[in-house]
C-alpha positions in Angstrom: -14.5 8.6 4.9 -11.2 6.8 6.3 -8.7 6.3 3.6 -5.5 4.7 4.4 -2.1 6.0 3.1 -1.7 3.3 0.7 -5.3 4.5 -0.7 -3.8 8.1 -1.3 -0.7 7.2 -2.6 -1.7 4.6 -4.9 -1.4 6.7 -7.9 1.4 8.7 -7.0 5.1 8.3 -8.5 7.3 6.1 -6.6 10.9 5.8 -6.3 13.1 3.6 -4.7 16.3 4.7 -3.2 19.5 3.0 -2.6 20.1 4.3 1.1 21.0 2.9 4.3 19.4 3.6 7.3 21.5 6.5 8.4 21.2 8.5 5.0 17.5 8.7 5.5 17.7 11.7 7.3 19.5 13.4 4.6 17.4 12.5 2.0 14.5 13.5 4.1 15.9 16.9 4.3 16.8 17.2 0.9 13.2 16.2 0.2 11.4 18.6 2.4 13.9 21.8 1.0 13.2 20.7 -2.6 10.0 19.1 -3.4 7.1 21.5 -4.5 4.5 19.0 -3.7 3.4 16.4 -1.3 5.6 13.4 -0.7 5.6 10.3 1.7 8.6 7.9 2.7 8.2 4.5 4.1 11.9 3.0 4.3 13.9 3.1 1.1 10.2 3.8 -0.8 9.4 7.3 -1.7 6.1 8.4 -3.1 5.6 11.7 -5.0 2.5 13.6 -5.8 4.1 15.6 -8.2 6.1 13.8 -11.2 9.0 16.7 -11.5 9.7 16.0 -8.0 9.7 12.3 -8.5 11.8 12.7 -11.5 14.7 14.9 -9.7 14.4 12.7 -6.8 15.3 9.5 -9.1 18.2 11.5 -10.6 19.7 12.3 -7.1 18.7 9.7 -4.8 17.1 6.9 -7.0 17.6 3.2 -7.7 14.0 2.6 -9.3 11.2 4.5 -10.4 7.4 3.2 -10.8 4.5 5.2 -12.4 6.3 7.6 -14.5 
């Protein structure tokens, strides 16, 4: 069974960040150090398996949050 990334993250918590191109590596480093569960990044869209990770990320870097 081959699932696409979109199929896997469709029910995850989505947050849009207001980052520019050069901030992505800083934000990624923060997520790798602080998230307790899986996450996925595509541009300024971030998907979190864990709601608490999404909430903390939203408070720090977020502009919009979906699937709360």
